[in-house]
VOLUM-38842 format. One record per residue (C-alpha): residue number from 1; x, y, z. Coordinates in steps of 0.02 Angstrom, whole numbers, plus 50000, padded with zeros to 5 digits. Layout:
<pts>
<pt><pos>NUM</pos><u>X</u><v>Y</v><w>Z</w></pt>
...
</pts>
This chain:
<pts>
<pt><pos>1</pos><u>47315</u><v>48606</v><w>52814</w></pt>
<pt><pos>2</pos><u>47480</u><v>48692</v><w>52845</w></pt>
<pt><pos>3</pos><u>47599</u><v>48725</v><w>52701</w></pt>
<pt><pos>4</pos><u>47782</u><v>48686</v><w>52737</w></pt>
<pt><pos>5</pos><u>47911</u><v>48787</v><w>52640</w></pt>
<pt><pos>6</pos><u>48067</u><v>48698</v><w>52584</w></pt>
<pt><pos>7</pos><u>48168</u><v>48859</v><w>52567</w></pt>
<pt><pos>8</pos><u>48140</u><v>49047</v><w>52587</w></pt>
<pt><pos>9</pos><u>48084</u><v>49143</v><w>52433</w></pt>
<pt><pos>10</pos><u>48197</u><v>49272</v><w>52355</w></pt>
<pt><pos>11</pos><u>48132</u><v>49449</v><w>52334</w></pt>
<pt><pos>12</pos><u>48105</u><v>49419</v><w>52148</w></pt>
<pt><pos>13</pos><u>48008</u><v>49258</v><w>52181</w></pt>
<pt><pos>14</pos><u>47901</u><v>49342</v><w>52313</w></pt>
<pt><pos>15</pos><u>47862</u><v>49488</v><w>52196</w></pt>
<pt><pos>16</pos><u>47817</u><v>49369</v><w>52054</w></pt>
<pt><pos>17</pos><u>47705</u><v>49270</v><w>52170</w></pt>
<pt><pos>18</pos><u>47613</u><v>49426</v><w>52231</w></pt>
<pt><pos>19</pos><u>47606</u><v>49530</v><w>52072</w></pt>
<pt><pos>20</pos><u>47633</u><v>49409</v><w>51928</w></pt>
<pt><pos>21</pos><u>47770</u><v>49433</v><w>51800</w></pt>
<pt><pos>22</pos><u>47773</u><v>49622</v><w>51820</w></pt>
<pt><pos>23</pos><u>47842</u><v>49723</v><w>51676</w></pt>
<pt><pos>24</pos><u>48006</u><v>49793</v><w>51610</w></pt>
<pt><pos>25</pos><u>47992</u><v>49942</v><w>51731</w></pt>
<pt><pos>26</pos><u>48023</u><v>49831</v><w>51882</w></pt>
<pt><pos>27</pos><u>48205</u><v>49796</v><w>51918</w></pt>
<pt><pos>28</pos><u>48281</u><v>49715</v><w>52073</w></pt>
<pt><pos>29</pos><u>48445</u><v>49785</v><w>52134</w></pt>
<pt><pos>30</pos><u>48553</u><v>49729</v><w>52278</w></pt>
<pt><pos>31</pos><u>48614</u><v>49871</v><w>52388</w></pt>
<pt><pos>32</pos><u>48783</u><v>49862</v><w>52470</w></pt>
<pt><pos>33</pos><u>48783</u><v>49877</v><w>52657</w></pt>
<pt><pos>34</pos><u>48837</u><v>50050</v><w>52714</w></pt>
<pt><pos>35</pos><u>48973</u><v>50065</v><w>52845</w></pt>
<pt><pos>36</pos><u>48918</u><v>50131</v><w>53016</w></pt>
<pt><pos>37</pos><u>48917</u><v>50320</v><w>53029</w></pt>
<pt><pos>38</pos><u>49003</u><v>50325</v><w>53197</w></pt>
<pt><pos>39</pos><u>49114</u><v>50193</v><w>53273</w></pt>
<pt><pos>40</pos><u>49078</u><v>50216</v><w>53458</w></pt>
<pt><pos>41</pos><u>49130</u><v>50044</v><w>53517</w></pt>
<pt><pos>42</pos><u>48973</u><v>50037</v><w>53624</w></pt>
<pt><pos>43</pos><u>48839</u><v>49908</v><w>53608</w></pt>
<pt><pos>44</pos><u>48656</u><v>49937</v><w>53646</w></pt>
<pt><pos>45</pos><u>48678</u><v>49835</v><w>53805</w></pt>
<pt><pos>46</pos><u>48824</u><v>49946</v><w>53861</w></pt>
<pt><pos>47</pos><u>48717</u><v>50100</v><w>53833</w></pt>
<pt><pos>48</pos><u>48571</u><v>50025</v><w>53930</w></pt>
<pt><pos>49</pos><u>48683</u><v>49983</v><w>54079</w></pt>
<pt><pos>50</pos><u>48759</u><v>50158</v><w>54081</w></pt>
<pt><pos>51</pos><u>48584</u><v>50233</v><w>54079</w></pt>
<pt><pos>52</pos><u>48530</u><v>50123</v><w>54226</w></pt>
<pt><pos>53</pos><u>48683</u><v>50177</v><w>54326</w></pt>
<pt><pos>54</pos><u>48642</u><v>50359</v><w>54292</w></pt>
<pt><pos>55</pos><u>48460</u><v>50333</v><w>54344</w></pt>
<pt><pos>56</pos><u>48511</u><v>50243</v><w>54504</w></pt>
<pt><pos>57</pos><u>48631</u><v>50382</v><w>54552</w></pt>
<pt><pos>58</pos><u>48496</u><v>50516</v><w>54552</w></pt>
<pt><pos>59</pos><u>48421</u><v>50577</v><w>54713</w></pt>
<pt><pos>60</pos><u>48245</u><v>50515</v><w>54745</w></pt>
<pt><pos>61</pos><u>48114</u><v>50638</v><w>54685</w></pt>
<pt><pos>62</pos><u>48004</u><v>50723</v><w>54814</w></pt>
<pt><pos>63</pos><u>47828</u><v>50652</v><w>54800</w></pt>
<pt><pos>64</pos><u>47696</u><v>50772</v><w>54869</w></pt>
<pt><pos>65</pos><u>47558</u><v>50706</v><w>54981</w></pt>
<pt><pos>66</pos><u>47397</u><v>50663</v><w>54891</w></pt>
<pt><pos>67</pos><u>47270</u><v>50803</v><w>54881</w></pt>
<pt><pos>68</pos><u>47100</u><v>50791</v><w>54963</w></pt>
<pt><pos>69</pos><u>46972</u><v>50698</v><w>54858</w></pt>
<pt><pos>70</pos><u>46797</u><v>50772</v><w>54837</w></pt>
<pt><pos>71</pos><u>46832</u><v>50903</v><w>54969</w></pt>
<pt><pos>72</pos><u>46864</u><v>50777</v><w>55107</w></pt>
<pt><pos>73</pos><u>47016</u><v>50784</v><w>55218</w></pt>
<pt><pos>74</pos><u>47161</u><v>50663</v><w>55186</w></pt>
<pt><pos>75</pos><u>47156</u><v>50505</v><w>55292</w></pt>
<pt><pos>76</pos><u>47262</u><v>50511</v><w>55449</w></pt>
<pt><pos>77</pos><u>47426</u><v>50414</v><w>55442</w></pt>
<pt><pos>78</pos><u>47421</u><v>50254</v><w>55543</w></pt>
</pts>
């Protein structure tokens, strides 16, 4: 049987449900949202696109030929 919630629980209600009444040492406070440290004007998506452009502009890396396995010679190129 699945329980359907009519509304989300507040932090105080969730605490009371998990831990009971608690005691006078437990106090709930609401923290104000802090302003961003740096206003760059960039979104995460802008940053991702810029990174992709930088990756695409690099020269392809030199990939060395595979080494011989178990002392055998590498297979001849077809």
